[in-house]
Short mmCIF file of the C-alpha atoms (twelve columns), coordinates in Angstrom:
data_MODEL
# 
_entry.id   MODEL 
# 
loop_
_atom_site.group_PDB 
_atom_site.id 
_atom_site.type_symbol 
_atom_site.label_atom_id 
_atom_site.label_alt_id 
_atom_site.label_comp_id 
_atom_site.label_asym_id 
_atom_site.label_seq_id 
_atom_site.Cartn_x 
_atom_site.Cartn_y 
_atom_site.Cartn_z 
_atom_site.pdbx_PDB_model_num 
ATOM 1   C CA . MET A 1   30.162 86.976  219.588 1 
ATOM 2   C CA . THR A 2   32.076 86.308  216.851 1 
ATOM 3   C CA . ILE A 3   29.912 85.669  213.919 1 
ATOM 4   C CA . ALA A 4   31.347 83.067  211.371 1 
ATOM 5   C CA . LYS A 5   29.922 81.683  208.249 1 
ATOM 6   C CA . ARG A 6   29.354 77.632  208.198 1 
ATOM 7   C CA . ASN A 7   27.966 75.050  206.404 1 
ATOM 8   C CA . GLY A 8   26.554 72.262  208.118 1 
ATOM 9   C CA . ASN A 9   28.658 69.409  206.280 1 
ATOM 10  C CA . PHE A 10  31.991 71.005  207.636 1 
ATOM 11  C CA . PRO A 11  33.802 72.610  211.003 1 
ATOM 12  C CA . ALA A 12  33.380 75.849  211.122 1 
ATOM 13  C CA . HIS A 13  37.180 76.484  211.106 1 
ATOM 14  C CA . PHE A 14  37.508 75.008  207.816 1 
ATOM 15  C CA . PRO A 15  38.701 77.470  205.450 1 
ATOM 16  C CA . VAL A 16  35.560 79.260  203.616 1 
ATOM 17  C CA . LEU A 17  37.586 79.178  199.847 1 
ATOM 18  C CA . PHE A 18  37.349 75.018  200.531 1 
ATOM 19  C CA . ASP A 19  33.689 75.057  201.975 1 
ATOM 20  C CA . ASP A 20  32.687 77.250  199.103 1 
ATOM 21  C CA . PHE A 21  34.718 75.848  196.774 1 
ATOM 22  C CA . LEU A 22  33.423 72.280  197.336 1 
ATOM 23  C CA . THR A 23  29.714 73.297  197.869 1 
ATOM 24  C CA . ARG A 24  29.105 74.513  194.150 1 
ATOM 25  C CA . ASP A 25  27.174 72.480  191.743 1 
ATOM 26  C CA . LEU A 26  30.420 71.390  189.533 1 
ATOM 27  C CA . PHE A 27  27.867 70.153  186.810 1 
ATOM 28  C CA . ASN A 28  26.196 73.782  186.729 1 
ATOM 29  C CA . TRP A 29  29.398 75.943  185.797 1 
ATOM 30  C CA . GLY A 30  28.106 77.634  182.170 1 
ATOM 31  C CA . LEU A 31  24.841 78.821  183.977 1 
ATOM 32  C CA . SER A 32  25.747 79.984  187.015 1 
ATOM 33  C CA . ASN A 33  27.543 83.286  187.455 1 
ATOM 34  C CA . PHE A 34  29.222 82.717  190.586 1 
ATOM 35  C CA . SER A 35  27.575 85.877  192.454 1 
ATOM 36  C CA . PRO A 36  26.977 85.274  195.966 1 
ATOM 37  C CA . THR A 37  23.218 85.587  195.677 1 
ATOM 38  C CA . ASN A 38  23.268 82.183  193.145 1 
ATOM 39  C CA . THR A 39  21.643 83.774  190.651 1 
ATOM 40  C CA . THR A 40  21.419 81.968  187.285 1 
ATOM 41  C CA . ILE A 41  20.880 82.213  183.843 1 
ATOM 42  C CA . PRO A 42  16.792 80.620  183.170 1 
ATOM 43  C CA . ALA A 43  16.734 77.802  181.279 1 
ATOM 44  C CA . VAL A 44  15.276 77.692  177.903 1 
ATOM 45  C CA . ASN A 45  13.315 75.173  175.915 1 
ATOM 46  C CA . ILE A 46  12.841 74.889  172.137 1 
ATOM 47  C CA . LYS A 47  10.373 72.703  170.680 1 
ATOM 48  C CA . GLU A 48  10.172 72.314  166.760 1 
ATOM 49  C CA . THR A 49  6.380  71.890  165.614 1 
ATOM 50  C CA . LYS A 50  5.038  71.167  162.016 1 
ATOM 51  C CA . ASP A 51  4.264  75.288  161.867 1 
ATOM 52  C CA . GLN A 52  6.619  76.695  164.364 1 
ATOM 53  C CA . TYR A 53  9.121  76.813  167.224 1 
ATOM 54  C CA . GLU A 54  8.298  77.630  170.523 1 
ATOM 55  C CA . VAL A 55  10.935 79.307  172.834 1 
ATOM 56  C CA . GLU A 56  10.455 78.839  176.547 1 
ATOM 57  C CA . VAL A 57  12.397 80.737  178.862 1 
ATOM 58  C CA . ALA A 58  12.028 79.701  182.749 1 
ATOM 59  C CA . ALA A 59  11.814 82.979  185.003 1 
ATOM 60  C CA . PRO A 60  9.378  82.498  187.822 1 
ATOM 61  C CA . GLY A 61  9.220  86.082  190.066 1 
ATOM 62  C CA . MET A 62  9.363  88.164  187.051 1 
ATOM 63  C CA . ARG A 63  6.802  90.624  185.129 1 
ATOM 64  C CA . LYS A 64  6.751  91.003  181.744 1 
ATOM 65  C CA . GLN A 65  7.921  94.578  181.971 1 
ATOM 66  C CA . ASP A 66  11.633 92.996  183.099 1 
ATOM 67  C CA . PHE A 67  12.431 91.666  179.450 1 
ATOM 68  C CA . LYS A 68  13.590 92.833  176.788 1 
ATOM 69  C CA . VAL A 69  12.906 90.532  173.639 1 
ATOM 70  C CA . GLN A 70  15.033 92.078  170.897 1 
ATOM 71  C CA . LEU A 71  15.320 90.735  166.643 1 
ATOM 72  C CA . GLU A 72  18.459 92.547  165.209 1 
ATOM 73  C CA . GLY A 73  19.093 91.120  161.526 1 
ATOM 74  C CA . ASN A 74  18.357 87.534  161.992 1 
ATOM 75  C CA . VAL A 75  19.774 87.768  165.885 1 
ATOM 76  C CA . LEU A 76  17.165 87.215  168.778 1 
ATOM 77  C CA . THR A 77  18.029 88.485  172.080 1 
ATOM 78  C CA . ILE A 78  16.253 87.928  175.083 1 
ATOM 79  C CA . SER A 79  17.574 90.035  178.456 1 
ATOM 80  C CA . SER A 80  16.427 90.932  181.387 1 
ATOM 81  C CA . GLU A 81  17.617 93.332  184.384 1 
ATOM 82  C CA . LYS A 82  15.651 93.631  187.558 1 
ATOM 83  C CA . SER A 83  16.919 95.343  190.951 1 
ATOM 84  C CA . SER A 84  15.191 95.304  193.760 1 
ATOM 85  C CA . GLU A 85  15.292 98.438  196.116 1 
ATOM 86  C CA . VAL A 86  14.347 98.092  199.945 1 
ATOM 87  C CA . GLU A 87  13.118 101.107 201.633 1 
ATOM 88  C CA . ASN A 88  15.549 102.471 204.587 1 
ATOM 89  C CA . LYS A 89  13.781 103.713 207.606 1 
ATOM 90  C CA . GLU A 90  15.368 105.847 210.557 1 
ATOM 91  C CA . ASP A 91  14.676 103.411 212.974 1 
ATOM 92  C CA . GLU A 92  16.024 100.356 211.524 1 
ATOM 93  C CA . ARG A 93  19.944 99.007  211.565 1 
ATOM 94  C CA . TYR A 94  21.132 96.214  210.056 1 
ATOM 95  C CA . THR A 95  24.415 94.519  210.350 1 
ATOM 96  C CA . CYS A 96  24.496 92.902  206.525 1 
ATOM 97  C CA . ARG A 97  22.323 93.761  203.880 1 
ATOM 98  C CA . GLU A 98  22.677 92.388  200.308 1 
ATOM 99  C CA . PHE A 99  21.927 94.031  197.174 1 
ATOM 100 C CA . SER A 100 19.274 92.384  194.815 1 
ATOM 101 C CA . TYR A 101 20.708 92.904  190.748 1 
ATOM 102 C CA . GLN A 102 19.732 90.482  188.309 1 
ATOM 103 C CA . SER A 103 20.501 90.539  184.683 1 
ATOM 104 C CA . PHE A 104 21.067 88.052  182.298 1 
ATOM 105 C CA . SER A 105 21.003 88.031  178.537 1 
ATOM 106 C CA . ARG A 106 20.618 84.879  175.581 1 
ATOM 107 C CA . THR A 107 20.799 85.650  172.150 1 
ATOM 108 C CA . PHE A 108 20.000 82.765  169.497 1 
ATOM 109 C CA . THR A 109 20.383 83.266  165.515 1 
ATOM 110 C CA . LEU A 110 17.440 82.298  163.630 1 
ATOM 111 C CA . GLN A 111 17.707 81.295  160.017 1 
ATOM 112 C CA . LYS A 112 15.956 83.734  157.964 1 
ATOM 113 C CA . ASP A 113 15.134 81.301  155.440 1 
ATOM 114 C CA . VAL A 114 13.687 78.756  157.444 1 
ATOM 115 C CA . VAL A 115 11.140 81.702  160.159 1 
ATOM 116 C CA . ASP A 116 9.069  84.063  159.480 1 
ATOM 117 C CA . LEU A 117 11.135 87.122  161.226 1 
ATOM 118 C CA . GLU A 118 8.306  89.694  160.603 1 
ATOM 119 C CA . LYS A 119 5.893  87.320  163.112 1 
ATOM 120 C CA . ILE A 120 7.541  86.510  165.871 1 
ATOM 121 C CA . GLN A 121 5.201  86.435  168.938 1 
ATOM 122 C CA . ALA A 122 6.020  86.886  173.057 1 
ATOM 123 C CA . ARG A 123 3.975  86.640  176.070 1 
ATOM 124 C CA . TYR A 124 4.926  86.103  179.584 1 
ATOM 125 C CA . GLN A 125 2.193  83.633  181.128 1 
ATOM 126 C CA . ASP A 126 2.862  81.468  184.845 1 
ATOM 127 C CA . GLY A 127 6.479  81.937  185.922 1 
ATOM 128 C CA . LEU A 128 7.378  81.470  181.667 1 
ATOM 129 C CA . LEU A 129 8.002  84.067  179.042 1 
ATOM 130 C CA . LEU A 130 7.038  82.181  175.770 1 
ATOM 131 C CA . LEU A 131 7.732  82.828  171.955 1 
ATOM 132 C CA . HIS A 132 6.390  81.510  169.294 1 
ATOM 133 C CA . ILE A 133 8.667  81.815  166.029 1 
ATOM 134 C CA . PRO A 134 6.621  80.648  162.826 1 
ATOM 135 C CA . LYS A 135 8.231  78.793  159.794 1 
ATOM 136 C CA . LYS A 136 7.932  80.332  156.243 1 
ATOM 137 C CA . GLU A 137 5.161  78.284  154.451 1 
ATOM 138 C CA . SER A 138 8.258  76.801  152.021 1 
ATOM 139 C CA . ALA A 139 9.982  75.645  155.560 1 
ATOM 140 C CA . LYS A 140 7.098  73.805  156.472 1 
ATOM 141 C CA . LEU A 141 7.223  70.108  157.283 1 
ATOM 142 C CA . LYS A 142 5.043  68.108  154.541 1 
ATOM 143 C CA . GLN A 143 3.466  65.282  154.229 1 
ATOM 144 C CA . PRO A 144 4.993  62.288  152.424 1 
ATOM 145 C CA . LYS A 145 4.264  62.387  148.732 1 
ATOM 146 C CA . MET A 146 4.170  58.496  147.594 1 
ATOM 147 C CA . ILE A 147 5.584  58.600  144.174 1 
ATOM 148 C CA . GLU A 148 4.518  55.882  141.322 1 
ATOM 149 C CA . ILE A 149 7.061  53.627  139.738 1 
ATOM 150 C CA . LEU A 150 6.461  53.160  136.405 1 
# 
């Protein structure tokens, strides 16, 4: 018996190169690392409020121990490395086993005159890594002031 990789949209004899090329998400080239396990760089939302910036990193299935958040000068780096190890049992045989290793790194340059670098906080909750980056008092949005016309 012959084992052949097949995509349901193409005949089995269609070249695998074309099969892989035609089934890729063409609009996701910047986020995909093209690994056979289809891992991607986590999506990030950045929201600005009156008092702070809120960064949300979508990373379901991870634990807070899997992340490294580092501030060097005004450069904030969020990274992770995770590998899965499966215990081998002597009485098991397998014909294919794919190793699981994931890593990513996202870097953001913060404006020193806008954010308070000493008060950045991070927490992991419900599949989201949440960072709170407070603004300096001088950079906070202020209410409009009416100027009297003389």
